C-alpha positions as CSV (number, residue, x, y, z in Angstrom):
1,M,-2.3,14.7,7.2
2,I,-4.9,12.7,9.1
3,F,-8.5,12.5,8.1
4,K,-11.6,11.0,9.5
5,D,-12.3,8.0,7.3
6,S,-16.0,8.7,6.9
7,E,-15.2,12.2,5.6
8,F,-12.2,11.4,3.4
9,V,-12.1,12.9,-0.1
10,F,-9.0,12.5,-2.1
11,E,-7.6,15.9,-3.1
12,P,-4.7,15.3,-5.5
13,P,-1.8,17.8,-5.6
14,P,-1.6,20.2,-8.6
15,V,1.1,18.1,-10.2
16,V,-1.5,15.3,-10.9
17,S,-3.4,17.7,-13.2
18,R,-0.3,17.7,-15.5
19,A,0.4,13.9,-15.3
20,R,-0.1,11.7,-18.3
21,R,0.2,8.4,-16.2
22,V,-0.6,7.9,-12.6
23,L,0.3,4.6,-11.0
24,I,-1.5,3.3,-7.9
25,K,0.1,0.5,-5.8
26,P,-2.6,-1.2,-3.7
27,C,-2.1,-3.9,-1.1
28,A,-3.7,-6.7,-3.1
29,G,-1.7,-9.8,-2.8
30,Y,-4.5,-12.0,-1.4
31,P,-8.2,-12.5,-2.4
32,L,-9.4,-11.3,0.9
33,P,-11.2,-8.1,1.7
34,Y,-10.0,-5.1,3.8
35,P,-8.2,-4.9,6.2
36,V,-6.0,-7.7,4.7
37,T,-6.0,-5.8,1.4
38,T,-6.8,-2.3,0.2
39,S,-10.6,-1.8,0.0
40,R,-12.3,-1.2,-3.3
41,E,-13.9,1.9,-1.7
42,M,-10.5,3.5,-1.1
43,I,-9.3,2.8,-4.7
44,S,-12.6,4.3,-5.9
45,V,-12.1,7.5,-3.9
46,I,-8.6,7.9,-5.2
47,I,-9.7,7.4,-8.8
48,E,-12.5,9.9,-8.4
49,G,-10.1,12.5,-7.0
50,I,-7.7,12.0,-9.9
51,R,-10.5,12.2,-12.5
52,R,-11.7,15.5,-11.1
53,V,-8.4,17.1,-12.2
54,S,-6.9,14.9,-14.9
55,D,-7.6,12.6,-17.8
56,A,-4.3,10.8,-17.2
57,D,-4.0,7.0,-17.7
58,I,-4.5,5.3,-14.3
59,L,-2.6,2.1,-13.7
60,L,-3.0,-0.4,-10.9
61,L,0.2,-2.5,-10.2
62,E,0.6,-5.5,-7.8
63,G,2.6,-8.7,-7.5
64,T,2.4,-11.8,-5.3
65,A,4.9,-13.7,-3.2
66,D,4.5,-17.0,-5.0
67,G,4.3,-15.5,-8.5
68,Q,0.7,-16.5,-9.0
69,P,-1.4,-14.2,-11.3
70,V,-2.8,-11.1,-9.8
71,K,-5.7,-10.7,-12.2
72,P,-8.0,-13.2,-10.4
73,I,-7.3,-11.3,-7.1
74,Y,-8.1,-8.0,-8.7
75,Q,-11.4,-9.6,-9.8
76,S,-12.2,-11.0,-6.4
77,L,-11.6,-7.6,-4.7
78,G,-13.9,-5.9,-7.2
79,Y,-11.2,-3.8,-8.8
80,D,-13.3,-3.5,-12.0
81,F,-13.2,0.2,-12.6
82,P,-13.7,1.7,-16.0
83,R,-10.7,3.4,-17.7
84,L,-8.3,1.6,-15.3
85,L,-5.5,-0.6,-16.5
86,T,-4.7,-3.5,-14.1
87,L,-1.1,-4.8,-14.3
88,D,0.8,-7.8,-12.8
89,V,4.4,-7.3,-11.8
90,K,5.4,-10.7,-13.2
91,D,4.1,-9.8,-16.7
92,C,6.0,-6.5,-16.8
93,I,9.4,-5.8,-18.3
94,W,11.9,-5.5,-15.4
95,V,14.8,-3.1,-15.3
96,E,17.7,-2.9,-12.8
97,V,17.9,0.3,-11.0
98,D,20.8,1.5,-8.8
99,N,20.4,2.4,-5.2
100,P,21.4,6.1,-5.0
101,L,22.8,5.7,-1.4
102,A,26.6,5.8,-1.4
103,K,26.5,3.0,1.2
104,P,23.4,0.9,0.7
105,L,22.0,-0.7,3.8
106,A,21.4,-4.1,2.1
107,V,20.7,-3.9,-1.6
108,P,22.8,-2.0,-4.2
109,T,20.4,-2.5,-7.1
110,F,16.8,-3.5,-7.5
111,W,14.8,-5.1,-10.3
112,I,11.6,-3.2,-10.8
113,P,8.8,-3.0,-13.4
114,N,9.7,-0.4,-16.1
115,V,6.2,0.9,-16.0
116,I,7.0,2.6,-12.7
117,L,9.8,4.6,-14.4
118,S,7.4,5.8,-17.1
119,S,4.7,7.0,-14.7
120,D,4.5,10.6,-13.7
121,Y,2.9,10.2,-10.2
122,L,3.2,7.2,-7.9
123,I,0.8,6.4,-5.0
124,T,1.1,3.6,-2.5
125,V,-2.1,2.6,-0.7
126,S,-2.0,0.2,2.2
127,P,-4.1,-0.9,5.2
128,L,-2.9,-0.1,8.7
129,K,-1.1,-3.2,9.7
130,L,0.9,-4.3,12.8
131,V,3.0,-7.4,12.3
132,R,4.2,-8.9,15.5
133,G,3.6,-5.5,17.1
134,R,5.7,-3.6,14.5
135,G,4.4,-1.2,11.8
136,S,3.9,-2.5,8.2
137,L,2.7,0.6,6.4
138,S,2.8,2.4,3.1
139,L,6.5,1.8,2.4
140,M,6.4,-1.9,3.3
141,N,3.7,-2.1,0.7
142,L,6.3,-1.4,-2.0
143,L,7.9,-4.9,-1.5
144,T,5.5,-6.6,-3.8
145,L,6.6,-4.4,-6.7
146,L,9.7,-6.5,-6.8
147,P,9.5,-9.6,-8.9
148,S,9.7,-12.5,-6.4
149,S,11.4,-14.8,-8.9
150,K,14.4,-12.5,-8.9
151,Y,14.8,-12.7,-5.1
152,G,13.8,-16.3,-4.2
153,S,10.3,-17.5,-3.7
154,G,8.4,-15.0,-1.5
155,W,11.5,-12.6,-1.5
156,R,13.4,-15.1,0.7
157,D,16.7,-13.6,-0.2
158,L,15.6,-10.1,0.7
159,F,14.3,-11.2,4.1
160,S,17.6,-12.9,4.8
161,L,19.3,-9.5,4.4
162,G,17.0,-7.8,6.9
163,I,13.7,-6.7,5.4
164,D,13.7,-3.3,7.2
165,K,17.0,-2.5,5.6
166,V,15.7,-3.6,2.3
167,I,12.6,-1.3,2.6
168,A,14.8,1.6,3.6
169,D,17.0,1.1,0.5
170,L,13.8,0.8,-1.6
171,Y,12.6,4.1,-0.3
172,F,15.6,5.9,-1.8
173,T,15.7,3.8,-5.0
174,L,12.0,4.0,-5.8
175,P,10.7,7.4,-4.6
176,F,6.9,7.3,-4.5
177,D,5.2,10.6,-4.4
178,M,2.4,9.8,-2.0
179,G,1.5,7.3,0.7
180,I,-2.0,6.6,1.9
181,I,-2.7,4.4,4.9
182,E,-6.3,3.2,5.0
183,A,-6.8,3.1,8.8
184,S,-10.5,2.6,9.2
185,Q,-9.4,-0.4,11.0
186,Q,-6.1,-1.5,12.6
187,F,-5.1,-5.0,11.6
188,M,-2.8,-6.9,13.9
189,T,-1.2,-10.2,12.8
190,Q,1.6,-12.5,13.7
191,D,3.1,-14.8,11.0
192,D,0.2,-15.4,8.7
193,P,-0.6,-12.1,6.9
194,T,-4.1,-13.3,6.0
195,R,-5.2,-13.9,9.7
196,G,-5.3,-11.5,12.6
197,E,-7.4,-9.2,14.7
198,A,-9.0,-6.0,13.4
199,V,-10.2,-3.1,15.6
200,D,-11.9,0.1,14.5
201,Y,-9.6,3.1,14.1
202,G,-11.5,5.5,11.9
203,K,-8.7,7.4,10.2
204,V,-6.9,7.9,6.8
205,F,-3.2,9.1,6.7
206,V,-2.1,10.9,3.6
207,G,1.3,12.5,2.6
208,E,4.8,11.7,1.6
209,P,5.3,8.0,2.3
210,Y,8.1,8.3,4.8
211,E,6.3,11.1,6.7
212,V,3.0,9.2,6.6
213,D,4.6,6.1,8.1
214,C,6.4,8.2,10.8
215,E,3.1,9.9,11.7
216,A,1.2,6.7,12.0
217,S,3.9,5.0,14.0
218,E,4.1,7.9,16.4
219,L,0.4,8.1,16.9
220,L,0.1,4.4,17.5
221,G,3.2,4.3,19.7
222,V,4.7,1.4,17.7
223,K,8.1,0.6,16.4
224,T,8.6,0.7,12.6
225,E,12.2,-0.1,12.2
226,Y,12.6,0.9,8.5
227,V,11.4,4.4,9.4
228,D,14.3,4.8,11.9
229,L,16.8,3.5,9.3
230,I,15.5,5.9,6.7
231,Q,15.8,8.8,9.1
232,V,19.5,8.0,9.7
233,A,20.2,7.4,6.0
234,K,18.4,10.7,5.0
235,V,20.9,12.7,7.0
236,L,23.8,11.1,5.1
237,F,22.1,11.2,1.8
238,E,21.2,14.9,2.0
239,S,24.6,16.1,3.4
């Protein structure tokens, strides 16, 4: 679904009312404001929506490419909400999870924080980003859930396998319930994720992560390679 950003109110699905733990994955790897990272305002709107229907524990989980602590970044971004637990991927216990695809595209198993497996509802929230003209959306945001120390500094080993294939594998291995693309602005960058050009866009995309990334890519008329790979793999996975 697509909403006007100025009118967006987060309406959680009924399953959230029964959840004991809701995990939010923001894009918060740098101490820079939106659109480089997820805005404080968007996190606040999501929390308010959850609190209207549930007293579940709400967790915020993020990691960095160089393994530096996330806590100072949370503080600089103003993620200081009451009754919210902020977690760092590098401080979590990691577990190895099998890729359910019979023929993985790149990665047969992933190391992930075990808190993800113990959460009842998972939300990925990312800015609307185009990197070298290609979509980097709610599913690409999941990359920083993987401990970079397991995959070479800055996930070097994963990029060498083809990062779009990795993200497609991660989609099946780590099924998030909801993707939110914060598209008040469209952020276009090249090689440096902290520098780029932002233009007003005025939207918010909400839905199942794969579907949300498809919808945003189609509306923008951009190529998002991992979306195409998932589409092919879904046919084989569901047959």
